[in-house]
C-alpha positions in Angstrom: -76.6 14.6 -38.6 -78.3 14.0 -42.0 -75.2 14.6 -43.9 -73.0 12.2 -41.6 -75.4 9.6 -41.9 -75.6 10.0 -46.0 -71.5 9.6 -46.1 -71.8 7.0 -44.1 -74.3 5.2 -46.2 -72.0 6.1 -49.3 -69.0 4.8 -48.0 -70.9 1.3 -46.9 -72.0 1.0 -50.0 -68.4 1.8 -51.9 -66.9 -0.7 -49.7 -70.0 -3.5 -50.4 -69.6 -2.6 -54.5 -65.3 -2.8 -53.9 -65.5 -6.3 -51.8 -68.0 -7.5 -54.6 -64.9 -7.2 -57.6 -62.9 -9.7 -58.7 -59.7 -10.3 -57.5 -57.0 -11.7 -58.8 -55.8 -14.5 -56.4 -52.1 -16.0 -56.3 -53.6 -19.3 -56.6 -54.6 -18.6 -59.9 -51.4 -18.2 -61.0 -50.0 -20.8 -63.0 -46.8 -22.0 -61.5 -48.3 -21.1 -58.0 -46.8 -24.0 -55.3 -43.8 -24.6 -57.8 -39.9 -24.3 -56.3 -37.6 -23.6 -59.0 -33.8 -22.8 -58.8 -31.8 -20.7 -61.5 -28.2 -21.1 -61.8 -26.5 -18.7 -63.7 -23.6 -20.5 -64.7 -20.1 -19.6 -64.0 -18.5 -16.3 -62.1 -16.0 -14.9 -60.0 -12.8 -16.4 -61.5 -14.5 -18.6 -64.1 -16.2 -16.0 -67.1 -16.9 -18.7 -68.7 -16.7 -17.8 -72.5 -16.2 -14.0 -73.8 -15.9 -11.6 -76.6 -13.6 -8.4 -75.5 -15.1 -7.5 -72.3 -18.4 -8.9 -72.7 -18.4 -12.0 -70.3 -20.6 -15.1 -70.4 -20.9 -15.1 -66.5 -22.6 -11.5 -66.5 -25.1 -12.1 -69.0 -25.8 -15.4 -67.7 -26.4 -13.3 -64.0 -28.8 -10.7 -66.2 -30.7 -13.3 -67.8 -31.3 -15.1 -64.6 -32.5 -12.0 -62.8 -35.3 -11.5 -65.4 -36.1 -14.8 -65.8 -36.9 -14.8 -61.8 -38.5 -11.2 -62.0 -41.3 -13.9 -64.4 -41.4 -16.7 -63.2 -42.4 -15.1 -59.7 -45.0 -12.4 -61.3 -46.5 -16.3 -62.6 -46.4 -17.7 -59.1 -42.9 -19.6 -58.5 -41.3 -19.7 -55.6 -37.5 -18.9 -57.2 -34.1 -19.7 -55.9 -30.5 -18.3 -57.6 -27.7 -20.0 -57.2 -26.0 -16.7 -57.0 -27.3 -13.5 -57.2 -23.5 -11.6 -57.8 -20.0 -12.4 -59.3 -18.8 -15.1 -57.6 -18.0 -18.5 -58.3 -19.3 -21.6 -55.0 -15.9 -23.2 -54.6 -14.5 -23.5 -51.2 -11.5 -22.7 -50.2 -10.7 -26.3 -49.6 -11.6 -27.9 -52.6 -8.2 -28.8 -55.0 -10.5 -29.0 -58.2 -12.3 -25.7 -58.2 -14.6 -26.1 -60.9 -15.9 -29.5 -59.6 -16.4 -28.0 -56.0 -18.6 -25.1 -57.3 -20.6 -27.2 -59.7 -20.8 -29.2 -56.4 -22.6 -26.5 -54.6 -24.8 -25.6 -57.4 -26.3 -29.1 -57.3 -26.5 -29.2 -53.1 -28.4 -25.8 -53.5 -30.9 -26.8 -56.1 -31.5 -30.1 -53.7 -31.6 -27.8 -50.5 -34.5 -25.6 -51.9 -36.6 -28.5 -52.6 -36.9 -27.8 -56.2 -39.3 -29.1 -58.5 -37.2 -27.8 -61.3 -34.1 -26.7 -62.1 -32.6 -24.0 -65.3 -29.1 -23.9 -65.9 -28.4 -20.5 -67.6 -25.8 -20.3 -69.7 -24.2 -18.4 -73.3 -22.8 -20.7 -76.3 -19.7 -20.4 -78.6 -18.5 -22.0 -81.7 -15.6 -21.8 -84.0 -17.8 -21.5 -86.5 -19.6 -18.1 -86.4 -22.5 -18.5 -88.5 -23.8 -20.8 -85.5 -26.8 -19.0 -83.7 -29.9 -19.4 -81.7 -30.9 -20.3 -78.1 -31.2 -23.9 -77.5 -32.1 -26.4 -74.8 -29.7 -29.6 -73.4 -30.9 -32.5 -70.8 -29.5 -35.4 -69.3 -31.8 -38.7 -69.6 -31.2 -39.6 -65.7 -34.8 -37.9 -65.2 -37.5 -39.0 -67.6 -39.2 -35.6 -67.6 -36.3 -33.7 -68.7 -36.3 -34.9 -72.2 -40.5 -32.7 -72.1 -39.0 -30.0 -70.3 -36.6 -29.4 -72.6 -39.1 -30.0 -75.6 -41.4 -27.6 -74.5 -38.8 -24.8 -74.0 -37.6 -25.6 -77.0 -40.6 -24.9 -78.8 -41.2 -21.8 -77.1 -37.7 -20.8 -78.8 -38.6 -21.4 -81.8 -42.0 -20.0 -81.9 -41.2 -16.6 -80.2 -37.4 -16.1 -81.2 -36.9 -18.2 -84.2 -34.1 -20.3 -83.1 -33.8 -22.9 -85.8 -31.9 -25.2 -83.1 -32.6 -28.6 -81.8 -33.0 -30.2 -78.6 -29.8 -32.4 -77.1 -28.5 -34.6 -74.8 -25.6 -34.0 -72.6 -23.6 -35.9 -70.5 -22.0 -33.2 -68.0 -21.1 -33.2 -64.8 -24.0 -31.4 -63.0 -26.9 -32.1 -65.2 -26.0 -36.2 -64.6 -25.7 -35.7 -61.3 -29.0 -35.1 -59.9 -32.9 -36.6 -60.1 -34.2 -33.8 -59.7 -35.6 -32.5 -63.3 -34.1 -29.6 -64.9 -32.5 -28.2 -68.2 -29.3 -26.7 -69.4 -30.6 -23.8 -71.2 -27.9 -22.0 -73.8 -29.4 -18.4 -74.3 -27.2 -18.1 -77.6 -24.1 -17.8 -79.2 -21.5 -15.1 -78.0 -19.4 -15.9 -81.3 -22.4 -15.1 -83.6 -21.9 -11.0 -84.2 -26.0 -10.9 -84.9 -26.7 -12.4 -81.8 -24.3 -11.0 -79.5 -25.5 -7.9 -80.3 -29.3 -9.2 -79.3 -27.7 -11.0 -76.3 -26.2 -7.8 -73.9 -29.8 -6.1 -74.6 -31.9 -6.3 -71.7 -34.8 -6.2 -74.4 -33.8 -9.8 -75.5 -33.0 -10.9 -72.4 -36.5 -9.9 -71.1 -37.9 -12.1 -74.4 -35.6 -14.8 -73.5 -37.1 -14.7 -69.6 -40.9 -15.3 -71.1 -39.9 -17.5 -73.7 -38.8 -19.8 -71.3 -41.4 -19.3 -68.8 -43.8 -20.0 -70.8 -42.3 -23.1 -71.7 -41.8 -23.8 -68.2 -45.8 -23.5 -67.7 -46.8 -25.8 -71.2 -44.6 -28.2 -69.0 -46.2 -27.8 -65.8 -49.8 -28.0 -67.5 -49.0 -31.2 -69.9 -47.3 -33.3 -66.8 -50.7 -31.9 -64.7 -53.4 -32.8 -67.3 -50.9 -36.8 -67.7 
């Protein structure tokens, strides 16, 4: 009987001790309450740029899935416009590419996104070009700030020497929701191509992107 009382007392003490330990709260994560839509570019009938059997659409999706994991671990609510090798056009679209882009925009809006990130891979005839970079449209005044924050991290952690640029492409001039186009590197550059196909570099890209986004939201919160 005494042994049972001692055991119960020890159990109560252990419960009190465990409950007193500090717990990490989701509310303390830097992107809690933020809705982000990731748009892996191309897909399905549209491979994007490619080198032999290395296709942009596949790299875009692989990077996007790793980015989703990183953003979720920092508290964000995350949606993807696609999770498999598909395009979003309809059989009724006379212009398949425009239909695909239009439906991506619809998803970004339907998700009530605070931010969108369009993930792509670059190509240039001069194969010495390399480095991740960010493009933005001035339709939303915050877009340039997002681009600057992410580009700063690309320079700091990925040693990119690129700079931000404006873009007038259809997707980015047709939504006022804050967001940018991410060109994760140049498939035309041998050195970068070897990096882009590795999970390690894809994870590094995702971490740099996430850090840039956190810095952006910290900046606008202070302002």
